[in-house]
DSSP file (Angstrom, degrees, kcal/mol; ACC not computed):
  #  RESIDUE AA STRUCTURE BP1 BP2  ACC     N-H-->O    O-->H-N    N-H-->O    O-->H-N    TCO  KAPPA ALPHA  PHI   PSI    X-CA   Y-CA   Z-CA
    1    1 A M              0   0    0      0, 0.0     2,-0.4     0, 0.0    54,-0.0   0.000 360.0 360.0 360.0 119.9  -47.8   14.5  -43.4
    2    2 A S        -     0   0    0     13,-0.1    13,-0.7     2,-0.0     2,-0.3  -0.742 360.0-166.5 -93.3 138.3  -48.6   12.4  -40.4
    3    3 A M  E     +A   14   0A   0     -2,-0.4     2,-0.3    11,-0.2    11,-0.2  -0.909   8.0 176.6-121.8 148.5  -50.2    9.0  -40.8
    4    4 A E  E     -A   13   0A   0      9,-2.2     9,-2.8    -2,-0.3     2,-0.6  -0.973  32.5-111.5-145.8 159.9  -51.9    6.8  -38.3
    5    5 A W  E     -A   12   0A   0     -2,-0.3     2,-1.0     7,-0.2     7,-0.2  -0.852  22.3-151.9 -94.9 124.6  -53.7    3.5  -38.2
    6    6 A D  E >>> -A   11   0A   0      5,-3.3     5,-1.7    -2,-0.6     4,-1.0  -0.816  13.1-175.9 -95.9  96.7  -57.4    3.9  -37.2
    7    7 A S  T 345S+     0   0    0     -2,-1.0     3,-0.2     1,-0.2    -1,-0.2   0.843  78.4  60.3 -64.4 -35.3  -58.2    0.6  -35.6
    8    8 A A  T 345S+     0   0    0      1,-0.2    -1,-0.2    -3,-0.1    -2,-0.0   0.859 119.7  27.2 -62.5 -35.1  -61.9    1.4  -35.1
    9    9 A N  T <45S-     0   0    0     -3,-0.5    -1,-0.2     2,-0.2    -2,-0.2   0.376 104.1-125.6-108.7   1.9  -62.3    1.8  -38.9
   10   10 A D  T  <5 +     0   0    0     -4,-1.0    17,-2.4    -3,-0.2     2,-0.3   0.932  69.5 111.2  55.5  53.0  -59.5   -0.6  -40.0
   11   11 A C  E   <S-AB   6  26A   0     -5,-1.7    -5,-3.3    15,-0.3     2,-0.4  -0.980  73.4-105.1-151.4 160.0  -57.8    2.0  -42.2
   12   12 A L  E     -AB   5  25A   0     13,-2.7    13,-2.0    -2,-0.3     2,-0.4  -0.710  41.7-165.7 -80.1 138.1  -54.9    4.3  -42.7
   13   13 A A  E     +AB   4  24A   0     -9,-2.8    -9,-2.2    -2,-0.4     2,-0.3  -0.988  17.0 151.5-132.1 140.8  -55.8    7.9  -41.9
   14   14 A F  E     -AB   3  23A   0      9,-2.4     9,-3.3    -2,-0.4   -11,-0.2  -0.985  45.6-105.0-158.0 160.5  -54.0   11.2  -42.7
   15   15 A S        -     0   0    0    -13,-0.7     7,-0.2    -2,-0.3   -13,-0.1  -0.809  45.2-119.8 -87.8 127.3  -54.6   14.8  -43.3
   16   16 A P    >   -     0   0    0      0, 0.0     3,-1.9     0, 0.0     5,-0.2  -0.335  38.6 -87.2 -66.8 149.3  -54.1   15.6  -47.0
   17   17 A P  T 3  S+     0   0    0      0, 0.0     3,-0.1     0, 0.0     0, 0.0  -0.294 114.1  13.8 -56.0 134.9  -51.4   18.1  -48.0
   18   18 A G  T 3  S+     0   0    0      1,-0.2     2,-0.3    -3,-0.1    -3,-0.0   0.608 117.5  82.4  76.6  12.1  -52.7   21.6  -47.9
   19   19 A G    <   -     0   0    0     -3,-1.9    -1,-0.2     2,-0.1    51,-0.2  -0.924  66.6-144.3-141.9 166.4  -55.9   20.7  -46.0
   20   20 A D  S    S+     0   0    0     49,-1.6    50,-0.2    -2,-0.3    -1,-0.0   0.148  71.3 102.8-115.6  16.8  -57.1   20.0  -42.5
   21   21 A G  S    S-     0   0    0     48,-1.5     2,-0.4    -5,-0.2    51,-0.2   0.123  73.5-103.5 -80.4-159.8  -59.5   17.3  -43.5
   22   22 A R  E     - c   0  72A   0     49,-2.0    51,-2.3    -7,-0.2     2,-0.4  -0.986  26.1-170.5-138.2 124.4  -59.2   13.6  -43.2
   23   23 A C  E     -Bc  14  73A   0     -9,-3.3    -9,-2.4    -2,-0.4     2,-0.3  -0.935  11.2-171.6-112.8 136.7  -58.3   11.1  -45.9
   24   24 A V  E     -Bc  13  74A   0     49,-1.9    51,-2.4    -2,-0.4     2,-0.4  -0.921  16.9-163.7-127.7 154.5  -58.5    7.3  -45.3
   25   25 A M  E     -B   12   0A   0    -13,-2.0   -13,-2.7    -2,-0.3    51,-0.1  -0.949  28.4-128.1-136.5 115.8  -57.5    4.2  -47.2
   26   26 A H  E >>  -B   11   0A   0     49,-0.4     3,-1.2    -2,-0.4     4,-0.6  -0.228  18.6-117.1 -66.3 149.7  -59.1    1.0  -45.9
   27   27 A R  G >4 S+     0   0    0    -17,-2.4     3,-1.5     1,-0.3     4,-0.5   0.867 113.7  59.3 -53.6 -41.2  -56.9   -2.0  -45.1
   28   28 A R  G >4 S+     0   0    0    -18,-0.3     3,-1.1     1,-0.3     4,-0.5   0.793  95.0  64.2 -63.0 -26.9  -58.6   -4.1  -47.9
   29   29 A A  G <> S+     0   0    0     -3,-1.2     4,-0.5     1,-0.2     3,-0.3   0.755  96.4  58.7 -67.4 -22.6  -57.5   -1.5  -50.5
   30   30 A F  H <X S+     0   0    0     -3,-1.5     4,-3.0    -4,-0.6     5,-0.4   0.661  83.8  83.5 -78.8 -15.7  -53.9   -2.4  -49.6
   31   31 A R  H <>>S+     0   0    0     -3,-1.1     4,-1.7    -4,-0.5     5,-0.8   0.909  93.2  44.0 -55.7 -46.4  -54.4   -6.1  -50.6
   32   32 A A  H  45S+     0   0    0     -4,-0.5    -1,-0.2    -3,-0.3    -2,-0.2   0.835 116.5  47.6 -69.2 -32.2  -53.8   -5.5  -54.3
   33   33 A L  H  <5S+     0   0    0     -4,-0.5    -2,-0.2     1,-0.2    -1,-0.2   0.872 119.6  36.6 -76.8 -38.1  -50.8   -3.3  -53.6
   34   34 A L  H  <5S-     0   0    0     -4,-3.0    -2,-0.2     2,-0.2    -3,-0.2   0.666  95.0-139.6 -88.2 -18.5  -49.1   -5.6  -51.1
   35   35 A R  T  <5S+     0   0    0     -4,-1.7     2,-0.3    -5,-0.4    -3,-0.2   0.850  76.0  69.1  57.9  36.9  -50.1   -8.8  -52.9
   36   36 A Q  S   <S-     0   0    0     -5,-0.8    -2,-0.2    -6,-0.2    -1,-0.2  -0.952 105.8 -65.3-163.7 170.9  -50.8  -10.4  -49.6
   37   37 A E        -     0   0    0     -2,-0.3     2,-0.2    -3,-0.1    -9,-0.1  -0.568  63.4-126.9 -67.4 118.2  -53.3  -10.2  -46.8
   38   38 A P        -     0   0    0      0, 0.0    -7,-0.1     0, 0.0    -1,-0.1  -0.479  23.0-164.8 -77.4 133.9  -52.6   -6.7  -45.4
   39   39 A T     >  -     0   0    0     -2,-0.2     4,-2.6     1,-0.1     5,-0.2  -0.759  35.8-110.0-103.0 158.6  -51.8   -6.2  -41.7
   40   40 A P  H  > S+     0   0    0      0, 0.0     4,-2.5     0, 0.0     5,-0.2   0.905 120.5  51.3 -54.8 -40.9  -51.9   -2.7  -40.1
   41   41 A A  H  > S+     0   0    0      1,-0.2     4,-2.2     2,-0.2     5,-0.2   0.912 110.9  47.2 -64.3 -42.1  -48.1   -2.8  -39.8
   42   42 A A  H  > S+     0   0    0      2,-0.2     4,-2.4     1,-0.2    -1,-0.2   0.891 112.3  50.5 -66.4 -38.7  -47.6   -3.7  -43.4
   43   43 A C  H  X S+     0   0    0     -4,-2.6     4,-2.7     2,-0.2    -2,-0.2   0.925 111.2  47.8 -64.5 -44.8  -50.0   -1.0  -44.5
   44   44 A L  H  X S+     0   0    0     -4,-2.5     4,-2.3    -5,-0.2    -2,-0.2   0.894 112.1  49.7 -63.9 -39.9  -48.2    1.6  -42.4
   45   45 A A  H  X S+     0   0    0     -4,-2.2     4,-1.9     2,-0.2    -2,-0.2   0.925 112.4  47.3 -65.2 -43.7  -44.8    0.5  -43.8
   46   46 A F  H  X S+     0   0    0     -4,-2.4     4,-1.4     1,-0.2    -2,-0.2   0.924 112.4  50.5 -61.6 -44.2  -46.1    0.7  -47.4
   47   47 A A  H  < S+     0   0    0     -4,-2.7     7,-0.2     1,-0.2    -2,-0.2   0.883 108.0  52.5 -62.5 -39.6  -47.6    4.1  -46.7
   48   48 A A  H >< S+     0   0    0     -4,-2.3     3,-0.9     1,-0.2    -1,-0.2   0.893 110.8  47.3 -64.2 -39.0  -44.4    5.4  -45.3
   49   49 A R  H 3< S+     0   0    0     -4,-1.9    -1,-0.2     1,-0.2    -2,-0.2   0.756 121.3  37.6 -71.7 -23.5  -42.5    4.3  -48.4
   50   50 A N  T 3X S+     0   0    0     -4,-1.4     4,-2.2    -5,-0.2    -1,-0.2  -0.108  73.8 129.9-120.4  34.0  -45.1    5.9  -50.6
   51   51 A Q  H <> S+     0   0    0     -3,-0.9     4,-2.3     1,-0.2     5,-0.2   0.876  73.0  52.7 -59.3 -41.8  -46.0    9.0  -48.7
   52   52 A A  H  > S+     0   0    0      1,-0.2     4,-2.2     2,-0.2    -1,-0.2   0.905 110.2  48.5 -63.0 -40.5  -45.5   11.3  -51.7
   53   53 A A  H  > S+     0   0    0      2,-0.2     4,-3.0     1,-0.2    -1,-0.2   0.885 109.2  52.8 -67.7 -38.6  -47.9    9.2  -53.8
   54   54 A L  H  X S+     0   0    0     -4,-2.2     4,-2.4    -7,-0.2    -2,-0.2   0.932 110.5  48.0 -61.0 -44.8  -50.5    9.1  -51.0
   55   55 A G  H  X S+     0   0    0     -4,-2.3     4,-2.4     2,-0.2    -2,-0.2   0.909 113.6  47.1 -61.7 -42.6  -50.4   12.9  -50.8
   56   56 A L  H  X S+     0   0    0     -4,-2.2     4,-2.8     2,-0.2     5,-0.2   0.916 110.5  51.9 -65.7 -43.1  -50.7   13.2  -54.6
   57   57 A A  H  X S+     0   0    0     -4,-3.0     4,-2.3     1,-0.2    -2,-0.2   0.907 111.3  48.3 -59.5 -41.6  -53.6   10.7  -54.7
   58   58 A A  H  X S+     0   0    0     -4,-2.4     4,-2.5     2,-0.2    -2,-0.2   0.935 112.1  47.9 -65.4 -46.1  -55.4   12.7  -52.0
   59   59 A R  H  X S+     0   0    0     -4,-2.4     4,-2.3     1,-0.2    -2,-0.2   0.918 113.2  48.1 -61.6 -42.6  -54.9   16.1  -53.8
   60   60 A L  H  X S+     0   0    0     -4,-2.8     4,-2.9     2,-0.2    -1,-0.2   0.908 111.7  49.3 -65.4 -40.9  -56.0   14.6  -57.1
   61   61 A K  H  X S+     0   0    0     -4,-2.3     4,-2.5    -5,-0.2     6,-0.2   0.910 110.5  51.1 -64.1 -41.6  -59.1   13.1  -55.5
   62   62 A M  H  X>S+     0   0    0     -4,-2.5     5,-2.5     1,-0.2     4,-0.8   0.915 113.3  45.3 -61.4 -42.4  -60.0   16.4  -53.9
   63   63 A Q  H ><5S+     0   0    0     -4,-2.3     3,-0.7     3,-0.2    -2,-0.2   0.944 113.4  48.8 -67.0 -47.1  -59.6   18.2  -57.2
   64   64 A R  H 3<5S+     0   0    0     -4,-2.9    -2,-0.2     1,-0.2    -1,-0.2   0.896 118.9  39.2 -58.6 -41.8  -61.7   15.6  -59.1
   65   65 A A  H 3<5S-     0   0    0     -4,-2.5    -1,-0.2    -5,-0.2    -2,-0.2   0.486 108.5-121.2 -90.1  -3.3  -64.5   15.6  -56.6
   66   66 A G  T <<5 +     0   0    0     -4,-0.8     2,-0.2    -3,-0.7    -3,-0.2   0.866  51.9 168.7  66.7  36.3  -64.4   19.3  -55.9
   67   67 A L      < -     0   0    0     -5,-2.5    -1,-0.2    -6,-0.2    -2,-0.0  -0.584  28.4-129.8 -86.6 144.2  -63.7   18.8  -52.2
   68   68 A G    >   -     0   0    0     -2,-0.2     3,-1.7     1,-0.1   -47,-0.1  -0.277  34.7 -91.4 -83.7 175.2  -62.6   21.6  -49.9
   69   69 A P  T 3  S+     0   0    0      0, 0.0   -49,-1.6     0, 0.0   -48,-1.5   0.684 123.9  50.7 -64.9 -19.6  -59.7   21.7  -47.6
   70   70 A G  T 3  S+     0   0    0    -50,-0.2   -48,-0.1   -51,-0.2   -51,-0.1   0.245  84.3 132.7 -99.9  13.2  -61.7   20.3  -44.6
   71   71 A A    <   -     0   0    0     -3,-1.7   -49,-2.0   -50,-0.2     2,-0.5  -0.211  48.7-144.5 -68.6 153.6  -63.2   17.4  -46.5
   72   72 A R  E     +c   22   0A   0    -51,-0.2     2,-0.3   -49,-0.0   -49,-0.2  -0.987  41.1 137.4-115.1 124.5  -63.4   13.8  -45.2
   73   73 A F  E     -c   23   0A   0    -51,-2.3   -49,-1.9    -2,-0.5     2,-0.3  -0.943  41.0-121.0-157.7 172.7  -62.9   11.2  -48.0
   74   74 A H  E     -c   24   0A   0     -2,-0.3     2,-0.3   -51,-0.2   -49,-0.2  -0.888  12.4-147.8-124.0 156.9  -61.2    8.0  -48.9
   75   75 A I        -     0   0    0    -51,-2.4   -49,-0.4    -2,-0.3     2,-0.2  -0.869  14.6-142.3-117.7 158.1  -58.8    6.9  -51.6
   76   76 A T     >  -     0   0    0     -2,-0.3     4,-2.1   -51,-0.1     5,-0.2  -0.571  32.0-101.1-110.7 173.7  -58.7    3.5  -53.3
   77   77 A S  H  > S+     0   0    0      1,-0.2     4,-2.7     2,-0.2     5,-0.2   0.853 124.8  56.0 -63.9 -32.6  -55.8    1.3  -54.5
   78   78 A R  H  > S+     0   0    0      2,-0.2     4,-2.3     1,-0.2    -1,-0.2   0.914 105.7  50.4 -64.9 -42.6  -56.6    2.6  -58.0
   79   79 A D  H  > S+     0   0    0      1,-0.2     4,-1.8     2,-0.2    -2,-0.2   0.928 113.7  45.6 -58.4 -44.8  -56.2    6.2  -56.8
   80   80 A L  H  X S+     0   0    0     -4,-2.1     4,-2.6     2,-0.2    -2,-0.2   0.896 110.2  52.2 -70.0 -40.3  -52.9    5.4  -55.3
   81   81 A R  H  X S+     0   0    0     -4,-2.7     4,-2.4     1,-0.2     5,-0.2   0.918 109.6  50.8 -60.6 -42.2  -51.6    3.4  -58.3
   82   82 A G  H  X S+     0   0    0     -4,-2.3     4,-1.8     1,-0.2    -1,-0.2   0.890 111.3  48.1 -61.8 -39.4  -52.4    6.3  -60.5
   83   83 A A  H  X S+     0   0    0     -4,-1.8     4,-0.9     2,-0.2    -2,-0.2   0.888 108.8  53.5 -69.4 -38.7  -50.5    8.7  -58.2
   84   84 A I  H >< S+     0   0    0     -4,-2.6     3,-0.7     1,-0.2    -2,-0.2   0.934 113.7  42.2 -61.7 -45.1  -47.5    6.4  -58.1
   85   85 A S  H >< S+     0   0    0     -4,-2.4     3,-1.1     1,-0.2    -1,-0.2   0.830 111.0  58.2 -70.2 -29.3  -47.3    6.3  -61.9
   86   86 A G  H >< S+     0   0    0     -4,-1.8     3,-2.2     1,-0.2    -1,-0.2   0.634  83.4  81.5 -73.9 -14.0  -48.0   10.0  -62.0
   87   87 A L  T << S+     0   0    0     -4,-0.9    -1,-0.2    -3,-0.7    -2,-0.1   0.649  75.5  72.8 -69.3 -11.8  -45.0   10.8  -59.8
   88   88 A A  T <  S+     0   0    0     -3,-1.1    -1,-0.3    -4,-0.2     2,-0.2   0.718  99.3  59.1 -68.7 -18.7  -42.9   10.5  -63.0
   89   89 A L  S <  S-     0   0    0     -3,-2.2     0, 0.0    -4,-0.1     0, 0.0  -0.641 102.9 -99.3 -99.6 162.6  -44.6   13.9  -63.7
   90   90 A T     >  -     0   0    0     -2,-0.2     4,-2.7     1,-0.1     5,-0.2  -0.445  42.0-105.1 -70.6 158.6  -44.4   17.0  -61.6
   91   91 A P  H  > S+     0   0    0      0, 0.0     4,-2.2     0, 0.0     5,-0.2   0.887 123.6  50.6 -54.7 -39.4  -47.4   17.4  -59.3
   92   92 A A  H  > S+     0   0    0      1,-0.2     4,-2.2     2,-0.2     5,-0.1   0.911 111.4  47.7 -65.0 -41.1  -48.7   20.2  -61.6
   93   93 A E  H  > S+     0   0    0      2,-0.2     4,-2.7     1,-0.2    -1,-0.2   0.884 110.4  52.7 -65.8 -37.7  -48.3   18.0  -64.6
   94   94 A A  H  X S+     0   0    0     -4,-2.7     4,-2.5     2,-0.2    -2,-0.2   0.906 109.1  48.7 -64.7 -41.2  -50.1   15.2  -62.8
   95   95 A V  H  X S+     0   0    0     -4,-2.2     4,-2.3     2,-0.2    -2,-0.2   0.920 112.9  48.1 -63.8 -43.4  -53.0   17.4  -62.0
   96   96 A E  H  X S+     0   0    0     -4,-2.2     4,-2.3     2,-0.2    -2,-0.2   0.909 111.7  50.1 -62.5 -42.0  -53.2   18.6  -65.6
   97   97 A E  H  X S+     0   0    0     -4,-2.7     4,-2.5     2,-0.2    -2,-0.2   0.906 110.5  49.7 -62.8 -42.5  -53.0   14.9  -66.8
   98   98 A E  H  X S+     0   0    0     -4,-2.5     4,-2.2     2,-0.2    -1,-0.2   0.899 111.1  49.2 -64.2 -41.0  -55.8   13.9  -64.5
   99   99 A A  H  X S+     0   0    0     -4,-2.3     4,-2.1     2,-0.2    -2,-0.2   0.893 110.6  51.0 -64.8 -39.8  -58.0   16.8  -65.7
  100  100 A R  H  X S+     0   0    0     -4,-2.3     4,-2.0     2,-0.2    -2,-0.2   0.919 110.0  49.2 -63.1 -44.5  -57.3   15.8  -69.3
  101  101 A K  H  X S+     0   0    0     -4,-2.5     4,-1.5     1,-0.2    -2,-0.2   0.909 110.7  50.9 -61.2 -42.5  -58.3   12.2  -68.6
  102  102 A G  H  X S+     0   0    0     -4,-2.2     4,-0.9     1,-0.2    -1,-0.2   0.891 109.5  49.9 -62.7 -40.0  -61.5   13.4  -66.9
  103  103 A A  H  < S+     0   0    0     -4,-2.1     3,-0.4     1,-0.2    -1,-0.2   0.860 109.1  52.3 -67.4 -35.4  -62.4   15.6  -69.9
  104  104 A E  H  < S+     0   0    0     -4,-2.0    -1,-0.2     1,-0.2    -2,-0.2   0.807 107.0  53.3 -69.5 -28.7  -61.8   12.7  -72.3
  105  105 A Q  H  < S+     0   0    0     -4,-1.5    -1,-0.2    -5,-0.2    -2,-0.2   0.672  88.4  94.9 -82.0 -17.6  -64.1   10.4  -70.3
  106  106 A R     <        0   0    0     -4,-0.9    -3,-0.0    -3,-0.4     0, 0.0  -0.529 360.0 360.0 -74.8 140.4  -67.0   12.8  -70.4
  107  107 A P              0   0    0      0, 0.0    -1,-0.1     0, 0.0    -3,-0.1   0.492 360.0 360.0 -69.2 360.0  -69.5   12.3  -73.2
């Protein structure tokens, strides 16, 4: 998964696994994760260390929102935190867990 910094939009951008769309995470979303004012370099370094979680967060968001492989969307720090904690599960288990949580939240 290749990642780049989109200076025009002040965000990390990448193609989600299994898709040709574009997923972005705004610089401000990294503030809570880095616990400091995020710079593009710090965001890229964090993303490189957490590449698997970014991919999982993107796949889960696509599934939750019913997005197709060419979709353009963003993820939040909450999406990424959930994926980081979900990596203790296999990707299939994480998707099932996310679906279960969504079903529990519906009235």
